[in-house]
C-alpha positions as CSV (number, residue, x, y, z in Angstrom):
1,X,57.3,21.1,9.3
2,X,57.2,22.2,8.5
3,X,56.6,24.0,5.2
4,X,55.3,26.6,3.5
5,X,53.2,27.7,3.4
6,X,52.0,29.2,7.0
7,X,48.8,30.9,7.4
8,X,47.9,34.6,6.4
9,X,45.6,36.8,8.7
10,X,42.9,36.8,6.3
11,X,42.5,33.6,5.3
12,X,43.3,30.3,6.9
13,X,44.5,28.2,3.8
14,X,46.5,24.9,4.1
15,X,49.3,25.1,6.7
16,X,53.0,24.9,5.7
17,X,53.8,21.6,7.2
18,X,50.8,19.9,6.0
19,X,51.7,15.9,5.7
20,X,51.9,14.4,2.3
21,X,48.8,12.4,2.0
22,X,48.8,9.2,-0.4
23,X,52.1,10.3,-1.7
24,X,52.5,6.9,-3.6
25,X,50.0,5.9,-6.2
26,X,48.1,9.3,-6.6
27,X,46.6,9.7,-10.2
28,X,47.4,12.6,-12.6
29,X,43.6,13.7,-11.5
30,X,44.7,14.1,-7.6
31,X,47.2,17.1,-8.6
32,X,44.2,19.1,-10.1
33,X,44.7,21.6,-13.0
34,X,47.1,24.0,-11.3
35,X,50.0,22.0,-11.2
36,X,50.3,19.8,-14.3
37,X,48.9,22.4,-16.6
38,X,50.5,25.9,-15.3
39,X,54.1,25.7,-16.5
40,X,54.3,22.5,-18.4
41,X,56.3,22.5,-21.9
42,X,58.5,20.5,-24.1
43,X,60.8,20.9,-27.0
44,X,60.3,24.9,-28.1
45,X,60.1,25.9,-24.4
46,X,61.5,29.5,-24.5
47,X,65.5,29.4,-23.5
48,X,64.9,32.9,-21.7
49,X,62.4,31.5,-19.3
50,X,63.2,29.5,-16.0
51,X,59.8,27.6,-14.7
52,X,59.4,27.7,-11.0
53,X,56.8,25.5,-8.9
54,X,56.3,27.0,-5.8
55,X,54.1,25.7,-2.5
56,X,54.4,29.2,-0.7
57,X,50.5,30.5,-1.8
58,X,50.1,32.1,1.4
59,X,50.6,35.6,0.8
60,X,53.7,36.3,2.8
61,X,55.6,33.5,1.0
62,X,54.1,34.5,-2.2
63,X,55.4,37.9,-1.7
64,X,58.9,37.0,-0.5
65,X,59.3,34.5,-3.6
66,X,58.3,37.4,-5.8
67,X,61.0,39.9,-4.5
68,X,63.7,36.9,-5.0
69,X,62.6,36.0,-8.6
70,X,62.4,39.6,-9.5
71,X,65.6,40.2,-8.4
72,X,66.8,37.3,-10.4
73,X,65.4,38.4,-13.6
74,X,66.8,41.9,-13.2
75,X,70.2,40.4,-12.6
76,X,70.5,37.6,-15.2
77,X,68.0,38.8,-17.8
78,X,66.0,35.5,-17.7
79,X,62.4,35.4,-16.9
80,X,61.1,33.3,-14.3
81,X,57.5,32.1,-14.9
82,X,56.0,31.2,-11.1
83,X,53.4,28.6,-11.0
84,X,52.2,28.7,-7.5
85,X,50.0,26.1,-5.8
86,X,48.7,25.8,-2.1
87,X,51.0,23.6,-0.1
88,X,48.9,20.9,0.7
89,X,47.9,20.1,-2.9
90,X,51.7,20.5,-3.7
91,X,52.3,18.0,-1.2
92,X,49.8,15.4,-1.6
93,X,50.6,15.5,-5.7
94,X,54.4,15.8,-5.7
95,X,54.9,11.9,-7.0
96,X,52.9,12.6,-9.9
97,X,54.1,16.1,-10.5
98,X,57.8,14.7,-10.7
99,X,56.8,12.2,-13.2
100,X,55.2,14.2,-15.4
101,X,56.0,17.6,-17.0
102,X,57.0,19.4,-14.0
103,X,58.7,22.8,-13.8
104,X,62.3,23.3,-13.6
105,X,63.3,24.4,-10.4
106,X,60.6,23.5,-7.4
107,X,60.1,24.1,-3.7
108,X,60.7,21.0,-1.7
109,X,62.4,19.9,1.8
110,X,65.9,18.7,3.2
111,X,67.0,15.4,4.1
112,X,64.9,12.3,3.6
113,X,62.4,13.9,1.7
114,X,64.9,15.1,-0.7
115,X,66.8,12.0,-0.7
116,X,63.6,9.9,-1.5
117,X,62.9,11.4,-5.0
118,X,67.0,11.8,-5.6
119,X,66.8,7.8,-5.3
120,X,63.9,7.3,-7.4
121,X,65.9,10.0,-10.1
122,X,62.6,12.3,-10.2
123,X,65.3,15.1,-9.8
124,X,68.7,16.2,-11.1
125,X,72.2,16.3,-9.3
126,X,73.5,19.9,-9.0
127,X,77.0,19.3,-7.9
128,X,78.2,22.3,-10.1
129,X,75.9,24.4,-8.3
130,X,77.5,23.6,-5.0
131,X,80.9,24.2,-6.5
132,X,79.8,28.0,-6.3
133,X,77.7,28.2,-3.2
134,X,79.4,25.7,-1.1
135,X,81.7,27.4,0.9
136,X,78.8,29.6,2.3
137,X,76.8,26.8,4.4
138,X,77.7,24.6,7.2
139,X,78.5,21.1,7.0
140,X,75.4,20.3,8.8
141,X,73.6,22.0,5.9
142,X,75.5,20.3,3.3
143,X,74.8,17.0,4.4
144,X,70.9,17.8,4.5
145,X,71.4,18.8,0.7
146,X,73.0,15.4,-0.1
147,X,71.3,12.1,-1.4
148,X,72.6,8.9,-0.6
149,X,74.8,8.9,-3.3
150,X,76.7,11.8,-2.0
151,X,75.8,14.1,-4.7
152,X,74.0,17.3,-4.2
153,X,70.3,17.6,-5.0
154,X,69.0,20.4,-2.9
155,X,69.6,24.2,-2.6
156,X,68.3,25.3,1.1
157,X,66.7,28.6,1.6
158,X,65.8,28.8,5.2
159,X,65.2,26.9,8.6
160,X,63.1,27.6,11.5
161,X,63.0,25.9,15.0
162,X,59.9,24.5,16.8
163,X,59.9,25.1,20.4
164,X,57.0,25.9,23.3
165,X,55.8,29.5,22.3
166,X,54.1,31.8,24.8
167,X,53.5,35.7,25.8
168,X,55.9,37.4,28.0
169,X,53.4,39.5,29.4
170,X,51.1,36.8,29.8
171,X,53.7,35.0,32.1
172,X,54.5,38.2,33.9
173,X,51.0,39.0,34.7
174,X,50.3,35.5,36.1
175,X,53.9,35.1,37.9
176,X,54.4,32.0,35.6
177,X,58.2,30.7,35.5
178,X,59.6,29.1,32.3
179,X,60.1,25.4,33.0
180,X,62.9,23.5,32.0
181,X,62.3,20.1,33.4
182,X,59.2,17.9,32.2
183,X,58.0,18.0,35.8
184,X,58.2,21.6,36.1
185,X,56.2,22.0,32.7
186,X,53.4,19.7,33.8
187,X,53.3,21.7,37.2
188,X,52.7,24.7,35.3
189,X,49.8,23.5,33.0
190,X,48.3,22.3,36.0
191,X,48.5,25.7,37.2
192,X,47.5,27.6,34.1
193,X,44.4,25.0,33.9
194,X,43.4,26.1,37.5
195,X,43.8,29.8,36.2
196,X,41.3,29.3,33.4
197,X,43.4,28.8,30.8
198,X,43.8,26.6,28.1
199,X,47.5,25.3,29.1
200,X,48.4,24.0,25.9
201,X,47.1,25.5,22.8
202,X,46.0,22.6,20.1
203,X,44.5,22.3,16.8
204,X,44.8,19.2,14.5
205,X,41.5,19.4,13.0
206,X,40.8,18.5,9.1
207,X,44.1,18.8,7.3
208,X,45.9,20.2,10.3
209,X,46.7,16.7,11.8
210,X,50.4,16.9,11.0
211,X,50.8,19.5,14.0
212,X,50.4,17.1,16.5
213,X,54.0,15.6,15.5
214,X,55.8,18.4,16.9
215,X,55.1,17.2,20.3
216,X,55.5,13.4,19.4
217,X,59.0,14.4,18.1
218,X,60.2,16.2,21.2
219,X,58.7,13.5,23.5
220,X,60.8,11.0,21.7
221,X,64.0,13.0,21.4
222,X,63.9,14.2,25.4
223,X,62.9,10.6,26.6
224,X,65.1,8.4,24.3
225,X,67.4,10.6,22.5
226,X,67.9,11.7,18.9
227,X,69.4,8.0,17.7
228,X,66.7,6.4,18.8
229,X,64.2,8.8,17.5
230,X,65.8,8.5,14.1
231,X,65.9,4.8,14.4
232,X,62.4,4.9,14.5
233,X,61.7,7.6,11.8
234,X,63.7,5.2,9.4
235,X,62.0,1.9,10.3
236,X,64.8,0.6,11.9
237,X,63.0,-0.2,15.4
238,X,59.9,-1.3,16.4
239,X,56.9,1.0,17.2
240,X,56.2,-1.5,20.3
241,X,59.6,-0.9,21.7
242,X,59.2,-0.1,25.4
243,X,60.8,3.2,24.5
244,X,57.9,4.1,22.2
245,X,55.6,3.0,24.9
246,X,57.3,5.4,27.1
247,X,56.5,8.3,24.7
248,X,52.8,7.6,24.9
249,X,52.9,7.6,28.6
250,X,54.6,10.8,28.8
251,X,52.1,12.4,26.1
252,X,49.0,11.1,28.2
253,X,50.2,12.9,31.2
254,X,50.2,16.2,29.2
255,X,46.9,15.7,27.2
256,X,44.6,16.3,30.1
257,X,46.3,20.0,29.4
258,X,45.5,20.3,25.7
259,X,42.9,22.8,24.3
260,X,39.5,21.1,24.3
261,X,37.9,20.1,21.1
262,X,41.5,20.5,19.3
263,X,40.4,18.0,16.8
264,X,37.8,20.5,15.3
265,X,40.6,23.3,15.4
266,X,42.6,24.5,12.8
267,X,46.6,24.9,14.2
268,X,46.0,28.6,13.0
269,X,43.0,29.2,15.4
270,X,44.9,27.5,18.1
271,X,47.8,29.7,17.7
272,X,45.4,32.5,17.6
273,X,44.2,31.6,21.0
274,X,47.9,31.9,22.3
275,X,48.0,35.7,20.8
276,X,44.7,36.3,22.5
277,X,46.0,35.2,25.9
278,X,43.2,32.6,25.8
279,X,46.1,29.8,26.1
280,X,48.9,29.7,27.9
281,X,51.7,27.7,25.6
282,X,51.8,26.3,22.4
283,X,54.4,23.3,20.7
284,X,54.8,25.0,17.6
285,X,57.2,26.5,14.8
286,X,58.6,30.1,14.6
287,X,56.0,30.2,11.5
288,X,53.6,31.1,14.4
289,X,55.2,34.9,13.7
290,X,53.6,34.7,10.5
291,X,50.0,35.4,12.0
292,X,51.4,38.6,13.8
293,X,50.7,41.8,12.3
294,X,50.9,43.9,15.4
295,X,55.1,44.5,16.1
296,X,53.6,45.1,19.8
297,X,52.6,41.9,19.9
298,X,55.6,40.0,17.8
299,X,57.7,41.8,20.6
300,X,55.6,39.9,23.3
301,X,56.1,36.5,22.0
302,X,59.1,34.2,23.4
303,X,59.7,30.6,23.5
304,X,61.9,28.1,25.4
305,X,63.0,24.6,24.4
306,X,60.8,21.6,24.9
307,X,61.8,20.8,28.9
308,X,64.2,18.1,29.6
309,X,63.0,14.9,30.3
310,X,65.9,12.5,30.6
311,X,69.2,14.0,31.6
312,X,71.0,11.6,29.7
313,X,69.6,13.5,26.6
314,X,68.7,17.1,28.2
315,X,67.5,19.7,25.7
316,X,70.3,19.0,23.2
317,X,68.1,18.2,19.8
318,X,66.3,21.2,18.3
319,X,63.7,20.4,15.6
320,X,64.5,22.8,12.8
321,X,62.9,21.9,9.4
322,X,65.1,23.2,6.2
323,X,63.2,24.2,3.2
324,X,64.5,25.1,-0.2
325,X,64.9,24.1,-3.8
326,X,65.5,21.0,-6.3
327,X,66.0,21.0,-10.0
328,X,63.5,18.5,-11.9
329,X,65.0,15.3,-13.9
330,X,64.5,16.8,-17.3
331,X,64.6,20.8,-17.2
332,X,63.1,22.5,-20.0
333,X,65.9,25.2,-19.5
334,X,68.6,23.3,-17.7
335,X,71.1,25.8,-18.0
336,X,68.8,28.9,-16.9
337,X,67.6,26.4,-13.9
338,X,71.2,26.2,-12.8
339,X,71.6,30.0,-12.9
340,X,68.4,30.3,-10.9
341,X,69.7,27.8,-8.1
342,X,73.1,29.5,-8.2
343,X,71.1,32.7,-7.2
344,X,68.8,31.1,-4.8
345,X,71.9,29.5,-2.6
346,X,73.7,33.3,-2.4
347,X,73.3,35.7,0.7
348,X,71.4,38.4,-1.4
349,X,68.5,36.0,-2.3
350,X,68.0,34.9,1.5
351,X,68.4,38.5,2.7
352,X,65.8,39.3,-0.1
353,X,63.3,36.5,1.2
354,X,63.7,37.2,5.3
355,X,63.1,40.6,4.3
356,X,59.8,40.0,3.5
357,X,59.2,37.1,5.9
358,X,60.6,37.3,9.2
359,X,59.5,34.1,10.4
360,X,62.4,32.1,9.0
361,X,65.9,32.1,9.5
362,X,68.8,32.4,6.8
363,X,70.9,29.5,6.4
364,X,73.6,31.0,4.2
365,X,76.5,31.7,6.5
366,X,76.9,35.0,4.9
367,X,73.3,36.2,4.8
368,X,73.0,39.6,6.8
369,X,71.1,38.9,10.2
370,X,71.3,42.6,11.3
371,X,67.8,43.1,10.6
372,X,66.6,39.9,12.7
373,X,64.0,40.7,15.2
374,X,64.3,39.2,18.8
375,X,62.7,35.8,18.1
376,X,64.8,35.3,15.3
377,X,67.7,36.1,17.0
378,X,66.7,33.8,19.9
379,X,66.0,31.1,17.1
380,X,69.3,31.2,15.5
381,X,70.7,30.8,18.8
382,X,68.8,27.6,19.5
383,X,69.3,26.0,16.4
384,X,73.3,26.8,16.6
385,X,73.4,25.5,20.3
386,X,71.7,22.0,19.2
387,X,73.8,19.0,19.3
388,X,71.2,17.2,17.0
389,X,68.9,18.9,14.6
390,X,65.9,16.8,13.5
391,X,63.6,18.2,10.4
392,X,60.3,16.6,11.6
393,X,58.6,13.4,11.6
394,X,57.1,13.6,8.2
395,X,60.4,14.5,6.7
396,X,62.7,12.5,8.7
397,X,60.6,9.1,7.8
398,X,58.9,7.5,4.9
399,X,56.4,10.3,4.1
400,X,53.6,7.5,3.2
401,X,54.1,5.7,6.2
402,X,53.8,8.9,8.4
403,X,51.0,9.8,6.7
404,X,48.8,6.8,5.9
405,X,49.7,4.9,9.2
406,X,51.6,6.8,12.2
407,X,49.6,10.1,11.7
408,X,45.9,8.5,11.6
409,X,47.0,6.0,14.6
410,X,48.3,9.1,16.8
411,X,45.4,11.1,15.7
412,X,43.0,8.8,17.0
413,X,44.7,7.9,20.3
414,X,45.0,11.4,20.9
415,X,41.0,11.5,21.1
416,X,40.8,8.7,23.7
417,X,44.5,8.5,25.2
418,X,44.9,5.2,26.8
419,X,48.5,3.1,27.2
420,X,49.0,3.3,23.4
421,X,49.4,-0.7,23.3
422,X,46.8,-1.1,20.7
423,X,47.7,2.0,18.6
424,X,51.5,0.8,18.5
425,X,50.7,-2.2,17.6
426,X,49.0,-1.2,14.4
427,X,51.6,1.0,13.3
428,X,54.0,-1.6,14.1
429,X,52.1,-4.0,11.8
430,X,52.3,-1.6,8.4
431,X,56.0,-0.9,8.9
432,X,57.3,-3.7,6.8
433,X,55.4,-2.6,3.8
434,X,57.4,0.6,3.8
435,X,60.6,-0.3,5.1
436,X,63.0,-3.2,3.9
437,X,66.0,-4.5,5.2
């Protein structure tokens, strides 16, 4: 998802959407030195300093956060001490981090992922912050920021959609038409393969296996609808349900058109093959644009919504992960941290961030979007038109279930796609370990 963070051209680094690995039961050593020791403190912590734990280690988000914290420091007179850790380490270590001596404010994700830590009381409610910023967010965004107890625990910064991306010039050169239905999508993939292209760019090697979840989510959303998808994610429906079986049937129809050797390729390399016109399409997030430094190429990138499979559901669901900030359970500078969160929830902070990182969308309704590039404008329209907004499998479900059960199962299945019966039975056999009631 998402997220964050994303790649930088000079170095691959962990992707923004890396799935939590072993979220439950990680020892402190798993975190490594950076996160636990960088900004820890107790009694005697500087009242003029707010500590900030950031997963934005790639060059672009790191610069964007620096611009935001600098502005807050100038306006507030407080100092922000930023503790930046690579995204993969941050996610794998988040549970241990929050139980130790976490930073006052830390980056995290909206929805279920926030609610999990709120329920465990590993973060603080921030209703007072929302009293100040709430008028500038939609009802849907507010819902994503609330815990199961109805209190607010999250301040959103941006979101971004997943879709099917392509190069406009390649489509024009080859006479390809944008598909809106599944049959058209498969027919286009066949034609691309005949033309010597890898129809669908794909890379899920190493720590990038999370990237396959975008396709899984959309196949389920389009075939079975938002309600079933969310029930499946929340552990309320069996993974051997015929509707889940249908998802793998559809996926198996698409797999012959995936880029070869995807299991040994990073998602960044797969995305680059799209930019280089070696692949025709990619099911990916708007963060694809962060790899682009040539504005002519950026202007040539476009996307279309994942195609319709069942007319009853159309294309009314959009995957749009939302990233932002939370307050630790015992912040060392509680007053300063809340002031920082209030600043982060303002339109000005979003404008500063998006001014550095144009691969995201502001969620504050008062943020100036006049500088948006064409991709951002179209992305905003896509999200605004959605009847349902999902986050991403590892954000809409128990992260441990996804990372230790679902993801390994689906990754193995992609290596030798069959009818999926065995894979789904294995996943289902583990469901009760993570979901009760």
